[in-house]
C-alpha positions as protocol buffer text, in pm:
chain_id: "A"
residue {
  index: 1
  type: MET
  ca { x: -2089 y: 2256 z: 767 }
}
residue {
  index: 2
  type: ARG
  ca { x: -1874 y: 2160 z: 481 }
}
residue {
  index: 3
  type: GLU
  ca { x: -2028 y: 1855 z: 261 }
}
residue {
  index: 4
  type: PHE
  ca { x: -1848 y: 1666 z: -20 }
}
residue {
  index: 5
  type: LYS
  ca { x: -1926 y: 1362 z: -226 }
}
residue {
  index: 6
  type: PHE
  ca { x: -1709 y: 1028 z: -237 }
}
residue {
  index: 7
  type: ILE
  ca { x: -1647 y: 679 z: -370 }
}
residue {
  index: 8
  type: LYS
  ca { x: -1598 y: 392 z: -135 }
}
residue {
  index: 9
  type: MET
  ca { x: -1356 y: 138 z: -309 }
}
residue {
  index: 10
  type: ASN
  ca { x: -1156 y: -170 z: -239 }
}
residue {
  index: 11
  type: GLY
  ca { x: -914 y: -399 z: -339 }
}
residue {
  index: 12
  type: LEU
  ca { x: -913 y: -711 z: -175 }
}
residue {
  index: 13
  type: GLY
  ca { x: -1068 y: -561 z: 116 }
}
residue {
  index: 14
  type: ASN
  ca { x: -783 y: -283 z: 117 }
}
residue {
  index: 15
  type: ASP
  ca { x: -1054 y: 9 z: 146 }
}
residue {
  index: 16
  type: PHE
  ca { x: -1032 y: 355 z: 12 }
}
residue {
  index: 17
  type: VAL
  ca { x: -1238 y: 669 z: 32 }
}
residue {
  index: 18
  type: ILE
  ca { x: -1196 y: 832 z: -273 }
}
residue {
  index: 19
  type: ILE
  ca { x: -1274 y: 1234 z: -339 }
}
residue {
  index: 20
  type: ASP
  ca { x: -1282 y: 1390 z: -682 }
}
residue {
  index: 21
  type: GLN
  ca { x: -1129 y: 1726 z: -626 }
}
residue {
  index: 22
  type: ARG
  ca { x: -1108 y: 1808 z: -991 }
}
residue {
  index: 23
  type: LYS
  ca { x: -1401 y: 2072 z: -1007 }
}
residue {
  index: 24
  type: ASN
  ca { x: -1528 y: 2122 z: -637 }
}
residue {
  index: 25
  type: THR
  ca { x: -1233 y: 2143 z: -388 }
}
residue {
  index: 26
  type: ILE
  ca { x: -1284 y: 2083 z: -23 }
}
residue {
  index: 27
  type: SER
  ca { x: -979 y: 2160 z: 217 }
}
residue {
  index: 28
  type: LEU
  ca { x: -939 y: 1870 z: 473 }
}
residue {
  index: 29
  type: SER
  ca { x: -740 y: 1895 z: 818 }
}
residue {
  index: 30
  type: LYS
  ca { x: -572 y: 1609 z: 959 }
}
residue {
  index: 31
  type: LYS
  ca { x: -860 y: 1602 z: 1202 }
}
residue {
  index: 32
  type: ASP
  ca { x: -1125 y: 1590 z: 939 }
}
residue {
  index: 33
  type: ILE
  ca { x: -935 y: 1297 z: 747 }
}
residue {
  index: 34
  type: VAL
  ca { x: -927 y: 1096 z: 1079 }
}
residue {
  index: 35
  type: SER
  ca { x: -1289 y: 1150 z: 1123 }
}
residue {
  index: 36
  type: ILE
  ca { x: -1364 y: 1044 z: 768 }
}
residue {
  index: 37
  type: CYS
  ca { x: -1160 y: 724 z: 798 }
}
residue {
  index: 38
  type: ASP
  ca { x: -1307 y: 643 z: 1120 }
}
residue {
  index: 39
  type: ARG
  ca { x: -1494 y: 303 z: 1121 }
}
residue {
  index: 40
  type: ASP
  ca { x: -1718 y: 377 z: 1390 }
}
residue {
  index: 41
  type: ASP
  ca { x: -1834 y: 739 z: 1345 }
}
residue {
  index: 42
  type: GLY
  ca { x: -1714 y: 821 z: 1010 }
}
residue {
  index: 43
  type: VAL
  ca { x: -1732 y: 640 z: 631 }
}
residue {
  index: 44
  type: GLY
  ca { x: -1447 y: 408 z: 760 }
}
residue {
  index: 45
  type: CYS
  ca { x: -1148 y: 315 z: 550 }
}
residue {
  index: 46
  type: ASP
  ca { x: -758 y: 223 z: 507 }
}
residue {
  index: 47
  type: GLN
  ca { x: -675 y: 526 z: 332 }
}
residue {
  index: 48
  type: LEU
  ca { x: -826 y: 858 z: 182 }
}
residue {
  index: 49
  type: ILE
  ca { x: -726 y: 929 z: -164 }
}
residue {
  index: 50
  type: ASN
  ca { x: -782 y: 1292 z: -315 }
}
residue {
  index: 51
  type: ILE
  ca { x: -812 y: 1298 z: -717 }
}
residue {
  index: 52
  type: LEU
  ca { x: -656 y: 1647 z: -825 }
}
residue {
  index: 53
  type: PRO
  ca { x: -655 y: 1821 z: -1166 }
}
residue {
  index: 54
  type: ARG
  ca { x: -419 y: 1738 z: -1413 }
}
residue {
  index: 55
  type: GLN
  ca { x: -60 y: 1861 z: -1392 }
}
residue {
  index: 56
  type: ASP
  ca { x: 167 y: 1991 z: -1669 }
}
residue {
  index: 57
  type: ASP
  ca { x: 245 y: 1673 z: -1773 }
}
residue {
  index: 58
  type: GLY
  ca { x: -84 y: 1594 z: -1861 }
}
residue {
  index: 59
  type: ASN
  ca { x: -143 y: 1330 z: -1593 }
}
residue {
  index: 60
  type: ILE
  ca { x: -402 y: 1339 z: -1337 }
}
residue {
  index: 61
  type: LEU
  ca { x: -280 y: 1376 z: -986 }
}
residue {
  index: 62
  type: ILE
  ca { x: -359 y: 1164 z: -684 }
}
residue {
  index: 63
  type: GLU
  ca { x: -261 y: 1176 z: -326 }
}
residue {
  index: 64
  type: PHE
  ca { x: -297 y: 933 z: -33 }
}
residue {
  index: 65
  type: PHE
  ca { x: -342 y: 988 z: 333 }
}
residue {
  index: 66
  type: ASN
  ca { x: -340 y: 678 z: 606 }
}
residue {
  index: 67
  type: SER
  ca { x: -635 y: 661 z: 855 }
}
residue {
  index: 68
  type: ASP
  ca { x: -413 y: 838 z: 1118 }
}
residue {
  index: 69
  type: GLY
  ca { x: -435 y: 1153 z: 900 }
}
residue {
  index: 70
  type: GLU
  ca { x: -51 y: 1128 z: 781 }
}
residue {
  index: 71
  type: GLU
  ca { x: 14 y: 1168 z: 417 }
}
residue {
  index: 72
  type: ILE
  ca { x: 183 y: 880 z: 235 }
}
residue {
  index: 73
  type: HIS
  ca { x: 358 y: 852 z: -79 }
}
residue {
  index: 74
  type: ALA
  ca { x: 238 y: 543 z: -251 }
}
residue {
  index: 75
  type: CYS
  ca { x: -80 y: 321 z: -240 }
}
residue {
  index: 76
  type: GLY
  ca { x: -89 y: 43 z: -474 }
}
residue {
  index: 77
  type: ASN
  ca { x: -438 y: -97 z: -442 }
}
residue {
  index: 78
  type: GLY
  ca { x: -554 y: 265 z: -405 }
}
residue {
  index: 79
  type: SER
  ca { x: -377 y: 357 z: -733 }
}
residue {
  index: 80
  type: ARG
  ca { x: -530 y: 53 z: -890 }
}
residue {
  index: 81
  type: CYS
  ca { x: -890 y: 163 z: -776 }
}
residue {
  index: 82
  type: VAL
  ca { x: -862 y: 533 z: -894 }
}
residue {
  index: 83
  type: ALA
  ca { x: -702 y: 409 z: -1234 }
}
residue {
  index: 84
  type: ASP
  ca { x: -1022 y: 191 z: -1288 }
}
residue {
  index: 85
  type: LEU
  ca { x: -1254 y: 476 z: -1225 }
}
residue {
  index: 86
  type: LEU
  ca { x: -1063 y: 688 z: -1453 }
}
residue {
  index: 87
  type: MET
  ca { x: -1019 y: 466 z: -1742 }
}
residue {
  index: 88
  type: THR
  ca { x: -1404 y: 395 z: -1710 }
}
residue {
  index: 89
  type: GLU
  ca { x: -1469 y: 750 z: -1720 }
}
residue {
  index: 90
  type: GLU
  ca { x: -1236 y: 815 z: -2037 }
}
residue {
  index: 91
  type: SER
  ca { x: -1325 y: 507 z: -2208 }
}
residue {
  index: 92
  type: VAL
  ca { x: -959 y: 392 z: -2220 }
}
residue {
  index: 93
  type: ASP
  ca { x: -809 y: 71 z: -2125 }
}
residue {
  index: 94
  type: SER
  ca { x: -457 y: 254 z: -1995 }
}
residue {
  index: 95
  type: ILE
  ca { x: -380 y: 578 z: -1805 }
}
residue {
  index: 96
  type: LYS
  ca { x: -82 y: 741 z: -1649 }
}
residue {
  index: 97
  type: LEU
  ca { x: -133 y: 886 z: -1298 }
}
residue {
  index: 98
  type: SER
  ca { x: 88 y: 1120 z: -1130 }
}
residue {
  index: 99
  type: THR
  ca { x: 182 y: 1107 z: -742 }
}
residue {
  index: 100
  type: LYS
  ca { x: 411 y: 1367 z: -569 }
}
residue {
  index: 101
  type: GLU
  ca { x: 692 y: 1136 z: -623 }
}
residue {
  index: 102
  type: LYS
  ca { x: 636 y: 972 z: -981 }
}
residue {
  index: 103
  type: THR
  ca { x: 443 y: 872 z: -1247 }
}
residue {
  index: 104
  type: ILE
  ca { x: 233 y: 535 z: -1258 }
}
residue {
  index: 105
  type: SER
  ca { x: 149 y: 345 z: -1555 }
}
residue {
  index: 106
  type: CYS
  ca { x: -202 y: 152 z: -1526 }
}
residue {
  index: 107
  type: GLN
  ca { x: -375 y: -98 z: -1765 }
}
residue {
  index: 108
  type: ARG
  ca { x: -696 y: -264 z: -1739 }
}
residue {
  index: 109
  type: ILE
  ca { x: -647 y: -637 z: -1814 }
}
residue {
  index: 110
  type: GLY
  ca { x: -988 y: -759 z: -1743 }
}
residue {
  index: 111
  type: ASP
  ca { x: -1320 y: -687 z: -1588 }
}
residue {
  index: 112
  type: ASN
  ca { x: -1234 y: -467 z: -1289 }
}
residue {
  index: 113
  type: CYS
  ca { x: -897 y: -602 z: -1285 }
}
residue {
  index: 114
  type: VAL
  ca { x: -616 y: -330 z: -1315 }
}
residue {
  index: 115
  type: SER
  ca { x: -234 y: -376 z: -1334 }
}
residue {
  index: 116
  type: ILE
  ca { x: 18 y: -117 z: -1245 }
}
residue {
  index: 117
  type: ASP
  ca { x: 387 y: -42 z: -1265 }
}
residue {
  index: 118
  type: MET
  ca { x: 523 y: 69 z: -926 }
}
residue {
  index: 119
  type: GLY
  ca { x: 885 y: 136 z: -1039 }
}
residue {
  index: 120
  type: ILE
  ca { x: 1215 y: 2 z: -944 }
}
residue {
  index: 121
  type: PRO
  ca { x: 1245 y: -63 z: -567 }
}
residue {
  index: 122
  type: ASN
  ca { x: 1505 y: 105 z: -362 }
}
residue {
  index: 123
  type: PHE
  ca { x: 1730 y: -100 z: -115 }
}
residue {
  index: 124
  type: GLU
  ca { x: 1937 y: 212 z: 1 }
}
residue {
  index: 125
  type: LEU
  ca { x: 1881 y: 225 z: 374 }
}
residue {
  index: 126
  type: LYS
  ca { x: 1901 y: 596 z: 392 }
}
residue {
  index: 127
  type: LYS
  ca { x: 1618 y: 645 z: 131 }
}
residue {
  index: 128
  type: ILE
  ca { x: 1414 y: 376 z: 301 }
}
residue {
  index: 129
  type: PRO
  ca { x: 1472 y: 522 z: 569 }
}
residue {
  index: 130
  type: VAL
  ca { x: 1654 y: 328 z: 817 }
}
residue {
  index: 131
  type: LYS
  ca { x: 1894 y: 454 z: 1055 }
}
residue {
  index: 132
  type: THR
  ca { x: 2246 y: 287 z: 1010 }
}
residue {
  index: 133
  type: ASP
  ca { x: 2428 y: 364 z: 1310 }
}
residue {
  index: 134
  type: ILE
  ca { x: 2359 y: 12 z: 1444 }
}
residue {
  index: 135
  type: ASP
  ca { x: 2458 y: -356 z: 1341 }
}
residue {
  index: 136
  type: LEU
  ca { x: 2157 y: -433 z: 1080 }
}
residue {
  index: 137
  type: ASN
  ca { x: 2325 y: -786 z: 1029 }
}
residue {
  index: 138
  type: SER
  ca { x: 2269 y: -886 z: 1420 }
}
residue {
  index: 139
  type: LEU
  ca { x: 1941 y: -681 z: 1425 }
}
residue {
  index: 140
  type: ASN
  ca { x: 1630 y: -867 z: 1574 }
}
residue {
  index: 141
  type: PHE
  ca { x: 1323 y: -783 z: 1737 }
}
residue {
  index: 142
  type: GLN
  ca { x: 1181 y: -981 z: 2047 }
}
residue {
  index: 143
  type: ILE
  ca { x: 825 y: -886 z: 2153 }
}
residue {
  index: 144
  type: ASN
  ca { x: 628 y: -1087 z: 2411 }
}
residue {
  index: 145
  type: ASN
  ca { x: 846 y: -1407 z: 2337 }
}
residue {
  index: 146
  type: GLN
  ca { x: 808 y: -1369 z: 1945 }
}
residue {
  index: 147
  type: VAL
  ca { x: 1130 y: -1327 z: 1787 }
}
residue {
  index: 148
  type: LEU
  ca { x: 1184 y: -1204 z: 1442 }
}
residue {
  index: 149
  type: ALA
  ca { x: 1526 y: -1182 z: 1279 }
}
residue {
  index: 150
  type: ASN
  ca { x: 1693 y: -1109 z: 938 }
}
residue {
  index: 151
  type: PRO
  ca { x: 1488 y: -819 z: 827 }
}
residue {
  index: 152
  type: PHE
  ca { x: 1470 y: -758 z: 467 }
}
residue {
  index: 153
  type: PHE
  ca { x: 1425 y: -350 z: 403 }
}
residue {
  index: 154
  type: VAL
  ca { x: 1283 y: -205 z: 77 }
}
residue {
  index: 155
  type: ASN
  ca { x: 1122 y: 102 z: -26 }
}
residue {
  index: 156
  type: VAL
  ca { x: 853 y: 69 z: -310 }
}
residue {
  index: 157
  type: GLY
  ca { x: 706 y: 404 z: -269 }
}
residue {
  index: 158
  type: ASN
  ca { x: 655 y: 339 z: 113 }
}
residue {
  index: 159
  type: PRO
  ca { x: 916 y: 195 z: 362 }
}
residue {
  index: 160
  type: HIS
  ca { x: 886 y: -181 z: 427 }
}
residue {
  index: 161
  type: VAL
  ca { x: 1034 y: -447 z: 649 }
}
residue {
  index: 162
  type: ILE
  ca { x: 978 y: -811 z: 554 }
}
residue {
  index: 163
  type: PHE
  ca { x: 1045 y: -1137 z: 783 }
}
residue {
  index: 164
  type: PHE
  ca { x: 1031 y: -1467 z: 644 }
}
residue {
  index: 165
  type: VAL
  ca { x: 887 y: -1719 z: 867 }
}
residue {
  index: 166
  type: ASN
  ca { x: 770 y: -2083 z: 863 }
}
residue {
  index: 167
  type: GLU
  ca { x: 437 y: -2024 z: 990 }
}
residue {
  index: 168
  type: ILE
  ca { x: 258 y: -1690 z: 1014 }
}
residue {
  index: 169
  type: SER
  ca { x: 17 y: -1828 z: 1261 }
}
residue {
  index: 170
  type: ASP
  ca { x: 304 y: -1856 z: 1532 }
}
residue {
  index: 171
  type: TYR
  ca { x: 298 y: -1493 z: 1507 }
}
residue {
  index: 172
  type: ARG
  ca { x: 86 y: -1227 z: 1621 }
}
residue {
  index: 173
  type: ILE
  ca { x: 106 y: -935 z: 1398 }
}
residue {
  index: 174
  type: GLU
  ca { x: -118 y: -702 z: 1601 }
}
residue {
  index: 175
  type: GLU
  ca { x: 128 y: -711 z: 1868 }
}
residue {
  index: 176
  type: ILE
  ca { x: 438 y: -709 z: 1661 }
}
residue {
  index: 177
  type: GLY
  ca { x: 332 y: -461 z: 1403 }
}
residue {
  index: 178
  type: PRO
  ca { x: 307 y: -164 z: 1612 }
}
residue {
  index: 179
  type: VAL
  ca { x: 626 y: -220 z: 1821 }
}
residue {
  index: 180
  type: ILE
  ca { x: 817 y: -230 z: 1484 }
}
residue {
  index: 181
  type: GLU
  ca { x: 647 y: 7 z: 1302 }
}
residue {
  index: 182
  type: ASN
  ca { x: 733 y: 288 z: 1581 }
}
residue {
  index: 183
  type: ASP
  ca { x: 1092 y: 171 z: 1644 }
}
residue {
  index: 184
  type: LEU
  ca { x: 1332 y: 442 z: 1660 }
}
residue {
  index: 185
  type: ILE
  ca { x: 1549 y: 320 z: 1385 }
}
residue {
  index: 186
  type: PHE
  ca { x: 1290 y: 396 z: 1150 }
}
residue {
  index: 187
  type: PRO
  ca { x: 1268 y: 797 z: 1117 }
}
residue {
  index: 188
  type: GLU
  ca { x: 932 y: 788 z: 918 }
}
residue {
  index: 189
  type: LYS
  ca { x: 785 y: 462 z: 1098 }
}
residue {
  index: 190
  type: ILE
  ca { x: 756 y: 122 z: 851 }
}
residue {
  index: 191
  type: ASN
  ca { x: 518 y: -93 z: 746 }
}
residue {
  index: 192
  type: VAL
  ca { x: 562 y: -472 z: 866 }
}
residue {
  index: 193
  type: SER
  ca { x: 526 y: -774 z: 686 }
}
residue {
  index: 194
  type: LEU
  ca { x: 530 y: -1150 z: 802 }
}
residue {
  index: 195
  type: CYS
  ca { x: 585 y: -1377 z: 463 }
}
residue {
  index: 196
  type: LYS
  ca { x: 570 y: -1743 z: 420 }
}
residue {
  index: 197
  type: ILE
  ca { x: 703 y: -1907 z: 114 }
}
residue {
  index: 198
  type: VAL
  ca { x: 466 y: -2146 z: 0 }
}
residue {
  index: 199
  type: ASN
  ca { x: 617 y: -2244 z: -307 }
}
residue {
  index: 200
  type: LYS
  ca { x: 819 y: -2094 z: -611 }
}
residue {
  index: 201
  type: GLU
  ca { x: 497 y: -1922 z: -745 }
}
residue {
  index: 202
  type: LEU
  ca { x: 324 y: -1852 z: -406 }
}
residue {
  index: 203
  type: ILE
  ca { x: 374 y: -1677 z: -92 }
}
residue {
  index: 204
  type: ASP
  ca { x: 155 y: -1597 z: 201 }
}
residue {
  index: 205
  type: LEU
  ca { x: 166 y: -1254 z: 346 }
}
residue {
  index: 206
  type: VAL
  ca { x: -10 y: -1054 z: 648 }
}
residue {
  index: 207
  type: VAL
  ca { x: 72 y: -688 z: 687 }
}
residue {
  index: 208
  type: TRP
  ca { x: 80 y: -425 z: 964 }
}
residue {
  index: 209
  type: GLU
  ca { x: 42 y: -109 z: 772 }
}
residue {
  index: 210
  type: ARG
  ca { x: 205 y: 216 z: 899 }
}
residue {
  index: 211
  type: GLY
  ca { x: -81 y: 450 z: 1005 }
}
residue {
  index: 212
  type: ALA
  ca { x: -353 y: 228 z: 946 }
}
residue {
  index: 213
  type: GLY
  ca { x: -260 y: -102 z: 1136 }
}
residue {
  index: 214
  type: LYS
  ca { x: -363 y: -448 z: 1019 }
}
residue {
  index: 215
  type: THR
  ca { x: -518 y: -455 z: 664 }
}
residue {
  index: 216
  type: LEU
  ca { x: -673 y: -717 z: 443 }
}
residue {
  index: 217
  type: ALA
  ca { x: -449 y: -640 z: 191 }
}
residue {
  index: 218
  type: CYS
  ca { x: -160 y: -383 z: 105 }
}
residue {
  index: 219
  type: GLY
  ca { x: -33 y: -324 z: -263 }
}
residue {
  index: 220
  type: THR
  ca { x: 300 y: -202 z: -189 }
}
residue {
  index: 221
  type: ALA
  ca { x: 356 y: -443 z: 93 }
}
residue {
  index: 222
  type: ALA
  ca { x: 291 y: -731 z: -153 }
}
residue {
  index: 223
  type: CYS
  ca { x: 540 y: -582 z: -394 }
}
residue {
  index: 224
  type: ALA
  ca { x: 762 y: -544 z: -138 }
}
residue {
  index: 225
  type: ALA
  ca { x: 767 y: -890 z: -31 }
}
residue {
  index: 226
  type: ALA
  ca { x: 762 y: -1040 z: -380 }
}
residue {
  index: 227
  type: VAL
  ca { x: 1101 y: -812 z: -427 }
}
residue {
  index: 228
  type: ALA
  ca { x: 1242 y: -970 z: -107 }
}
residue {
  index: 229
  type: ALA
  ca { x: 1162 y: -1329 z: -208 }
}
residue {
  index: 230
  type: VAL
  ca { x: 1307 y: -1282 z: -574 }
}
residue {
  index: 231
  type: THR
  ca { x: 1605 y: -1118 z: -427 }
}
residue {
  index: 232
  type: ASN
  ca { x: 1674 y: -1408 z: -205 }
}
residue {
  index: 233
  type: ASN
  ca { x: 1605 y: -1659 z: -483 }
}
residue {
  index: 234
  type: HIS
  ca { x: 1300 y: -1795 z: -315 }
}
residue {
  index: 235
  type: VAL
  ca { x: 1044 y: -1787 z: -577 }
}
residue {
  index: 236
  type: SER
  ca { x: 1019 y: -1708 z: -955 }
}
residue {
  index: 237
  type: GLU
  ca { x: 994 y: -1388 z: -1109 }
}
residue {
  index: 238
  type: LYS
  ca { x: 592 y: -1417 z: -1159 }
}
residue {
  index: 239
  type: ILE
  ca { x: 412 y: -1511 z: -848 }
}
residue {
  index: 240
  type: GLN
  ca { x: 109 y: -1471 z: -656 }
}
residue {
  index: 241
  type: VAL
  ca { x: 101 y: -1293 z: -336 }
}
residue {
  index: 242
  type: ARG
  ca { x: -212 y: -1459 z: -107 }
}
residue {
  index: 243
  type: LEU
  ca { x: -312 y: -1203 z: 160 }
}
residue {
  index: 244
  type: PRO
  ca { x: -634 y: -1225 z: 394 }
}
residue {
  index: 245
  type: GLY
  ca { x: -850 y: -1046 z: 141 }
}
residue {
  index: 246
  type: GLY
  ca { x: -732 y: -1217 z: -177 }
}
residue {
  index: 247
  type: ILE
  ca { x: -424 y: -1261 z: -444 }
}
residue {
  index: 248
  type: LEU
  ca { x: -241 y: -1028 z: -598 }
}
residue {
  index: 249
  type: ASP
  ca { x: -17 y: -1116 z: -897 }
}
residue {
  index: 250
  type: ILE
  ca { x: 323 y: -947 z: -899 }
}
residue {
  index: 251
  type: ASN
  ca { x: 600 y: -973 z: -1175 }
}
residue {
  index: 252
  type: TYR
  ca { x: 950 y: -852 z: -1085 }
}
residue {
  index: 253
  type: SER
  ca { x: 1278 y: -941 z: -1232 }
}
residue {
  index: 254
  type: LYS
  ca { x: 1620 y: -794 z: -1029 }
}
residue {
  index: 255
  type: GLY
  ca { x: 1708 y: -450 z: -1121 }
}
residue {
  index: 256
  type: LYS
  ca { x: 1361 y: -407 z: -1309 }
}
residue {
  index: 257
  type: THR
  ca { x: 1029 y: -232 z: -1205 }
}
residue {
  index: 258
  type: VAL
  ca { x: 758 y: -402 z: -988 }
}
residue {
  index: 259
  type: VAL
  ca { x: 429 y: -466 z: -1187 }
}
residue {
  index: 260
  type: MET
  ca { x: 119 y: -576 z: -969 }
}
residue {
  index: 261
  type: SER
  ca { x: -209 y: -678 z: -1107 }
}
residue {
  index: 262
  type: GLY
  ca { x: -549 y: -744 z: -901 }
}
residue {
  index: 263
  type: PRO
  ca { x: -916 y: -677 z: -853 }
}
residue {
  index: 264
  type: THR
  ca { x: -1098 y: -346 z: -782 }
}
residue {
  index: 265
  type: GLU
  ca { x: -1453 y: -307 z: -655 }
}
residue {
  index: 266
  type: ILE
  ca { x: -1669 y: 1 z: -596 }
}
residue {
  index: 267
  type: ASN
  ca { x: -1861 y: -41 z: -238 }
}
residue {
  index: 268
  type: PHE
  ca { x: -2097 y: 266 z: -286 }
}
residue {
  index: 269
  type: ASN
  ca { x: -2134 y: 623 z: -343 }
}
residue {
  index: 270
  type: GLY
  ca { x: -2203 y: 873 z: -54 }
}
residue {
  index: 271
  type: GLU
  ca { x: -2211 y: 1209 z: 93 }
}
residue {
  index: 272
  type: TYR
  ca { x: -2026 y: 1336 z: 406 }
}
residue {
  index: 273
  type: LYS
  ca { x: -2095 y: 1641 z: 600 }
}
residue {
  index: 274
  type: ILE
  ca { x: -1812 y: 1786 z: 832 }
}
residue {
  index: 275
  type: ASN
  ca { x: -1914 y: 2018 z: 1114 }
}
């Protein structure tokens, strides 16, 4: 039997099991991760995050796994939670974290409120990735009489497709999400968002997260939706993204990086045993 300590945190209800592996290392299989993330028999979370030792650049490395056990390259809310923990530990108001793809700059901007720079969005279809051997201009999805057209594709560390709709309540993301996520035109699957423009400073968003399902909030999806809205001139460069779990502040100018700010919260500390 193996045992480890963890911290359960969330950002707007988007929740994480965070394991500090800097001193005591524990190897987790895909099956182990699925078990830990299970909300009935495990701790329960959207993502599992490992905090790993400092790299050659001096930054602490973090890695992310969805509740289905698959590793992902980015997790906006999870990064904010880890940054909050480490800034408290080091008594600083800014920190840089490394992922397997890039360096993330993080700042504390208030009590339990953290801002992170998610980098420059990637619109190149092959790098999202999306198959390009079909006519994307006429692409639409029809699922149980629900039709979604004019998809917007972007990668902000994870692949996202955003659909602008008049009323989110007209659609059932639980039905739409898994079908689109697993469509063969997305070689690495995709996160699916429905977005309503409320006004120039506010958008509403619901998300079906790749490998995790419907979540109360998703940081990279909020960034992706803000990028889509700004690119289409629907909103100003500083907006709020309202998700079921609460509001994230996003700042994005065309051609620049995406900056996301929002609250973090510690739920509890615990220990977990793996047979």
